C-alpha positions in Angstrom: -11.4 35.5 1.9 -14.6 37.1 3.4 -17.6 35.0 3.6 -15.5 31.8 3.3 -15.7 28.8 5.9 -13.2 26.2 5.8 -14.2 22.9 7.7 -11.9 19.9 8.4 -11.8 16.7 10.2 -9.9 13.5 10.4 -11.5 10.0 9.2 -11.1 6.8 10.4 -11.8 3.8 8.2 -13.0 3.4 4.8 -14.7 6.8 3.0 -17.0 4.9 1.5 -19.0 1.7 2.3 -18.9 0.5 -1.3 -15.9 -0.7 -3.3 -14.9 1.5 -5.9 -14.1 0.1 -9.2 -10.5 1.7 -9.3 -9.7 0.8 -5.9 -6.7 -1.2 -7.0 -3.2 -0.5 -5.6 0.2 -1.6 -6.8 3.2 -1.6 -4.4 6.5 -2.6 -5.0 9.3 -2.7 -2.3 10.9 -5.0 0.2 9.4 -7.6 2.6 10.3 -10.2 5.0 9.2 -13.0 2.7 7.3 -14.0 -0.3 7.5 -14.5 -4.0 9.7 -12.4 -6.2 8.5 -13.8 -9.4 5.8 -11.4 -10.0 2.9 -9.5 -8.8 0.6 -11.0 -6.0 -2.9 -10.0 -5.4 -3.9 -9.4 -1.5 -7.1 -8.2 -0.5 -6.1 -7.3 3.3 -3.5 -6.3 5.5 -3.8 -9.8 7.3 -3.4 -11.5 3.8 -0.4 -9.2 3.1 1.3 -10.5 6.7 0.4 -14.3 5.5 2.3 -13.6 2.3 4.7 -11.3 2.8 5.4 -11.2 6.7 5.0 -8.1 9.0 6.4 -4.3 9.0 10.3 -4.2 8.4 12.5 -1.5 9.3 14.0 -1.3 6.1 10.9 -0.9 3.8 8.1 1.4 3.8 5.8 -0.6 1.9 4.0 -2.3 4.8 2.9 1.2 6.3 1.9 2.4 2.8 -0.4 -0.9 2.8 -1.8 -0.4 6.1 -3.0 3.2 5.2 -4.3 2.0 1.7 -6.5 -0.5 3.7 -7.6 1.8 6.3 -8.7 4.3 3.7 -11.0 1.5 2.3 -8.9 0.1 -0.5 -9.7 -3.4 -1.4 -7.0 -4.9 -3.7 -3.7 -4.4 -3.9 -1.0 -6.0 -6.2 2.4 -6.4 -4.4 5.8 -7.0 -5.8 8.4 -8.3 -3.6 12.0 -7.0 -4.4 15.1 -7.9 -2.5 18.8 -6.4 -2.5 19.8 -2.5 -2.1 17.6 0.3 -2.7 17.4 1.6 -6.2 17.9 5.1 -7.4 14.6 6.7 -8.4 16.3 7.8 -11.5 18.0 4.4 -12.3 16.0 3.2 -15.2 18.7 0.9 -16.6 16.8 -2.3 -15.1 
């Protein structure tokens, strides 16, 4: 379109210095260790590591939380699952 200028850039770290009220993330996935009885609140990646262990090769949950906290997220509720992967269309749980 004539006259339109698009500028892009990469942002590292939080996009806002203040905590947004809606900055709550919910993650469900496999982890190295931790409770399977319900959601556990974690406020940082270090806290996730303490409660659930580090990155694993069989789950993307750790990588999802890394991105969430790097983007300025402050609160995540994590539910650890165990066993094989479920189909996205398996609602018979």
